Every structure is written in C-alpha cells, then in structure tokens.
N, C-alpha and C positions, 0 to 999 in steps of 0.2 A: 666626899670632896668638900673642903672648907670654902666658905664664901670669902672673897677678898674684902679686906677692910677698905671702906671708902677713904680716899685721901683728897685733901684740898689741892687744887691746882697750884697754889702758891708755894706749897712745900714739896711737891713731887713732880717729876717729869713724866711719870708713868700714868697713862690715861686711866681713869676710873672705869670700872665695868658697869657702873650704874647708867641708867638712861640719861641722856643729856638733859640739862636743865635750862629752861628758858631764862634769858637775861633781861631784866627789866629795861625798857627803852630800846631793846634790840630784839624785836619779836621773832626774827628769823635767824638769829645768830646760832641757836642750838641746832638748826638744821644742817649746818655746815661743819660741825665738829667732826673730828676724826676719831675712829675707834679701832684699836689694834692696828694703827698705822694706815687704816683704809678709810676713805670718805664714807660717812654714814648716810644712808638713804632713809629719810624719814617720811612717814605718811603725812601729807599735807592736811590741814584742817578740812572738815567735812564741806564747809562752804566753798573751799578752793578746789575740791575734787571734781574732775570732769567725768561725767558718766560715759560708759562705753557708747560709741556711736551706733545708733540704730540704722540699719541699712534702709535707705529710701529707694523704693522701687519706682523707677521713672515711669511716667504714664506712657502707654503704648501709643503708637502713631494713630491707630484707630480711635482710641479714647480722646486724644487731643483734637482730632478732626471733628468728631461728633460734638465735643464740647464747644468748638468754634462755631459749628453750624447752629447749634442750639442758641448760643449767644447772639448770633446774627439774626435769627428769626425773632428773638426777643427784642432786639434793637428796633425793629421796624413794625412789629405787630404786638398788640396786647392780647395775649392768649387767655382763654377762659380759665385755665388751670395749669399747674406744673405738669400734670399727666398729659394734657393735650399738647403741650410744648414738646415733651419727650416723644410722643407718638408722631407728631409732624416731622420731627428731626429724623427719626428712624425710618419713616415712610420714604422721605426724600432720598435717604442714603440707600435704601433697599432697591430703588429704581435702577441703580447701576449694576445690579446682578439679576435682572429679570430672566436671563437665560438659565439661571440656576433654580429658581423657585418653581414649586408645583402649582402655586396659586398666585394670582395677581390682585392683591388687595386694593379695594377702592378707598379713597379718602373723601368722605362726605363732609364738606365744609358748609354748614348750614347755620342760619340765624333767623330770628323772628321778624326782622325788619331790615331796611337798608341801613347803611353806614355802621355795620358791625365788624368791619375789617376783613370780610370774606375775600374781596378782590385783592386787597393788599397782601394777604397771606399767599394768594395764588401768584401774585407778582414776584414775591421772593422765591417761591418754589419753582417757578419757571426757570430761574437762573441756576437752581441747585440740582435739578433732576437730570436724569439721562435723556438726551435727545427729545426735548419738549415739543409736543404738538398741541398748540393752543388754539382754541376755537370758542366762539360765543354761541353760534347756532349752526349746526351742520347736519346733513342727512346721514342716516346710518350707512348708506352706500359709500359716501365720501370717507367716512371714518374707517370702515373695514378695508377699503382699498388703500388706505394710508398705513395700515399695520403690516409690517414685514414679517415674514415667517421666521427669519433667523434671529434678529436682534430688534425687537419691537420698540417703537417710541414710547414715551410717556404721554398719555392723553390728559389734557387739562381743559375742562369745560367751565367757563364762567357763565353767569346768568342762566343756570340750568333750570330755573323756575319757568323760563319761557318754553321749556320742553315738557316739563312735568308739573307745571304750576296748578293746573286744575284738571278735574276728571275729563272734561271735554278735550282739552289740549293734550293730555297724556294719552288719550285714546288714539289720537292721530300719530303718536310717536311710539307705538308699541314695538315697532321694529328696532328703535334705538334702545328701548328697555331690554329687549331680548338680546341685543348685541352686548350691552353692558353686563347682563347676567351671565351670558355664555363666556365672555372674555375673562371671567374670574378664574376659570379653570383651563388647564391645557387640553388640547385635542377636542375642541368644540368649534370646528370651522363652520362658516356659512357657505352655501353653494349658490352660484348664480349662473344663468345661461348668458353667454356673451359671444360676440363676434358673428360674422355672417353665417357661419356653420352651426350656430347655436350650441357651441361647445359648453359643457359644464365646467365651470372654473371654481376652484376651491380657494377661499379666502380665510386667513387666520383671524381670530378674534382676540387672542391672548395678549393683553397689555395692561399694565397698571394705569389707573385713571384717578384723577382728582376732579371732583365735581362741586362747584360752589353755587349757592343760590339761596333764595328766601324760602323758608319752610322745608319740611322733610321731603325726601325723595321717596319714590315708590318703595314699599316694604321690602320687596325682593332685592333691591339695590342696597338699601340700608343694612340688610342682613349680611351683605358681603363687604361691608365697609367698616373702616375705622372712622368713627363719627366725631367730628370736632364741632361742638355747639358754640359758635361765636356769640359775643354780646357787645353791645355798644360801649365804647370807651367812656369811662367816667371823667369828670372834669379834672381830677387830679392825676390822671394817668397820661404819661408823656411818651411819645415815640419819636424816632428820628425820621425826618422826611425822606421819601424815596425819590431819587433822581436818576433817570437814565443817563448813561454816559459817565456816571460816577459809582453809584451803589451797585448797579447790575454788574459792572466790571469786577468789583470786589468779590461778589458772590460767584461769578464765573471762575475766577482764579481759585476759589475754594473748591468749586465743583471739580476742577481739573485734578487737584490733589486728592480729593475724596475718591474719584473714579480710579486713580492710579493705585491707591491703597486697596480698594475693594477688588481690583483686578489681581493684585498680588496674593489675596487670600481666597481666590475663587475655588481652588481645590478643597480647601478646608470647609468652605461653605457647602460644597456638594456633599461632603461626608457628614455634615452636621445634622443631628436630630435633637433639637432642644427640648427640654422638659417645659411644658406650658401649664399655666394655672387655669386654663379653660379647655373646653373640648368642642367636638363637632365643628360647625362652620366657623365659629369664633376662632378655633385653633388654626384652621386653614388660613384665615385672614391674618392672624397675628404672627404666624410662624416666620415669615420673612423678616419682620421687624425684630423679633426676639433673637433670630439668628445673627443679624447685624450687631445687636447689642453684645451677644456672646463672643463674637469675633473681636470686638473692640476691647472687652474686658473692663477692669476697673469697677466703677460704680454702675456701669451701664446695664449689666445683666439684672441687677436688683431693681433699678428704677424703671426698666422696661417692663418687667413682670408686674410691678406695682401699678403702672399705668394700664397695662392690659386688663388686670383684674378689676380695677376701679371703673374703667370706662365701659367694659363689657357688662359689669353688674348694673351700672347706671342705665344703659340702654335696655337691659332686660327688665329693669324696673319700669321704664317708660312703656314697654310692651304690655306690662300688667295693666296699666291704666289706659293706654292709648289704643291697643289692639283689641277690638271688641270681641273677637273670637277667643282670645285668652281671658279677657275680663269676664265674660259670661260664665266661664268655668269657675273662676275664682269666686264670683258672687253667688253662684249656685252652691258651692261648698259652704259659704257663710250661711246660706239659707237653711241647709240641712243641719248645720251645727247649732243654729239658733233655736231649733226645736229638739235638740238632743240626738241628732243623727238617726232618725227612724228608718226602717227598711224601705219605706216609700213615701213620696210627697205628692199631693195633688197638684196638677198643673195650675189650677186657679190659685191655690195658696202660694205656690212658687212665684207666680206672676205678681201677686199682691206684694210679696216681700221685695221683689226686685224693683217694682215701680214706686214703692214707698221709701226706698233708700234715697235720702236727699243728696248723698255724695256720689251716687251712681248716675250714669247717663241714660238709664232705660226709660224714665218717664218722658224724656224729650226726644226719644228716637223717632217718634211719629206723633201725630195729634192724639192718638189713643194710647200712647205709651207702648210698652213692649207687649205684643199680642202673641197668641199661640203660633200663628203663622210665621212671625218674625223670629220667635224663639226656635222654631224648627229649622229655619234657614241657618241660624247661627250654630246649631248643633249637628247639622248634617255631615260636615266633614269629619266629625268624630264618630260617626255611626251611631248616634244616640237619638232616639225618638220616643215620644210618649206612647203609652198604650193603656188599655183598660186594666186597672189594678183594683184589688179588693182591699179595703181599708177596715180598721176596727169598727165593729158594729155591723159588718156584713155588707156595707155599702160599696158599690162599684163606681169608679170615676176615672177619668183620664189622669195619668200621672207618670212619674219617673221613679225608678228604684235607685237606692244608694249605690248598689253594685254596678249600675250602668256607668257611673262616673269615676269609679276608683282608678281605673287604668288611665283615663285622660288626665285626672288630677295629678297622678304620679308623673306623667310624661311632660305635661305642659305648664303646670302651675308651680310657683315657687313653694318651698316647704312652708308649712304652717308655722307661724311663730308661737313658741310656747307662751302660755299665759303668765304674766309676771307674778312672782311669788309675793304673797302678802307679807308686809313687814311684821316682825314679831311684836306682840303686844308688850308694852313696858309697864311694869307694875308701879304703883305709887311708892 
C-alpha cells in the first residue's frame, strides 16, 4: 500500500492523512481538525491530563467518633503523650460495651504532684463514659452495692491517694483494694450476710474503673490498669477552660452518639478476638481497647497497638527499677556476670557487690545496707535460698548457685541486652 502524498490545504479539499499540525498563535486549533470527515480526538498535553480518580474510602462512623473524642480530650487536657491520649480515648469508648468484655480494665491516672491535670481528665471522662459513678472517698461496701449485675456503671474515683497514699492508710483499705482487684475479672463476686435472717447475699464486683491520685497505686491495681502518668502543664501549653453547663453538654452529646454506634456493633464485638502485641495480664487489660479500635477501623487498629506496646513496655521498665523483688533478680544476674558467671557465688561477695553499686537501692535499704536476712526475704517467693557451698580451694561458705536463678531470670527479668559491638578500627 502506497502512502498518500501530503497536500497543502490551500490546493486540495481532501484532508491529509498526516497528523494535524499546530498553528502558531492558535495552540488548540489542531485539536479540532477533522480527519476522514470525522472530528479528531487528540490526546491533550501531559499537563492538562487529569489522572484517573482514586476512590476515597470514607471514614467509618466509629473512626469519626473516636477521632472526635480524641480531639475533645486534647482540647481540655494536656496529655503526657500521643499514646496516652489514644489509650484514654479507647478506654472511655470501651466502657459502653462492658457487658461484652471478659475483663474490666482499670485506668490509673497518676502524677507525682498536684496540678498535673488528673482531675481535669477525670472531669472529661465522666461525661464520656457509660453510666458514670463518681466518688472521692467511699467504702468498699458502698461501691459493690452500687455495681449492678447486668449492666454495671463505670466507677471513677478521684483523690485515690487518700485511700492508698501511705502504707498505714492503705492497710485500712485492704477491702477496697480487694474489690478493685476482683472486679477486673468476671465471676468474682463478694458475699455478705444481710437482713434479719442473716441471708448470704451475692454482690457483683465486675466494673471498669478510673482511679486518679498522686503517686502510684498498689502494685496489684497497677498491674490491672492502663497507666496514664500525668505531668504538670508547661507555661507554653494551652487548653480550653472547662465549664459545666457548656462543655459537659457537648461531651454528653458525643457520648450519646458513641454509645449508639457501639450498640450497633455489639455482635461483632462479641465475636472479635483481636491479635495483641502483649500477653498475660497486659493482654487481658488491653483487649477491650484494641477491640474498639478494630471495630472502628481506619488508623485506629495501628495506633492502638502502638500505644499498647509502648505503654506496657514503659511500665515493665519501671518494674525493673521500682519493684525490689524484680530488681534484686536483675542485680544478682549482673553480679554473677561481673565475675564470669561462676557455678556459685559466696553470699558475702554477692552482698558486697549489691551494696557497692551506687545506682542500686540496696545500700540504703536499711542502716546496714542489704543483709543476709533481707536478701532471704526478697528471694523467698522465688524459692531461692542460700546454702553451704564448696568453693575453689576446698573452702565451704554460705552462697548461691547460678542454677538456682536461671528459671527466675527467664520468667521475671527482661532479656539481657547484648553488649554493643566495638567499632572497626580504621587504618591510617
């Protein structure tokens, strides 16, 4: 087939088969030329091309509600971290499905001093949670008589340091501690004799609870809690003032919408078994929060798990330094490692190492530092005690074997950090 000879438009009425040519001064004229009697469709320049539309997935109702609640908390409270803000948001939302969860996580809102925002956070949460039951100082009997069997309220206790603030005060409130511990799990009722016939009455203890105060709560409560460690607001940090009759009404309206959404996904929540980045009791505590995040979708499953791992790891780290029974295991491991992990170590040598460590608390544990008697008390729960050992040279002395500690180190201590690799030497 022969190619047609191009002809100029001024000498022929037959259109040319060549591609249309742009006319100077008329940049779009060639786009409208006809070819073979049909309008020509030309590809517009790259800059004028519109890319195919990417479908935008609208945020789910749950995602929007959690975002709104998160922004609301941030408006009134300076939270210590983004993870803490995420956790407080999910905890408040989870209260609306208490009848679904297997565990009722506590929210421990603690700070080192007054004016750290603890009470303000509680004020906002009161208006956001399911059926709030707020108190400052109440007896255990009053609390468990207020918890219904079917759909329990959300317990919020401010100034909790007046209940657990010192060992002497805490000793008088062991019943309250027992109630808060038992109420973390289903089917842990308390029994009381009541009425003229002395009938045994069963009271439910299962209910989510937020506890705010200065200083840490008892270890058994902290272990069942999502811990928010508040701090005093810096001079450059600003929040909106909280006014009853204005701000509480806004949060209550949000609570109504949040409760309606969670009620609509209740069956999904029952069937949900989320994958968690933690295990054991931490998993029990965080499962309701992660479940709410998974029901909402969007970014929430990711930021919920990030908060869970970061906050759990932080509290675990505090246990290493703050819980003496964990700390003693960690420091004894260091003592064995410092002398090459021998099969046995004399008690006297071990105590010298522990008491001479300037970063450890042992020298100040008593006027004489850590003694054999106090060491025995710290190790009793692990089933570890000193005994007569034979050491090199045939000498006998009281001491511990390395094998006595290996199981406890594996179970209770964080993994040993590998020694940093030395930087390779650089030649001249």
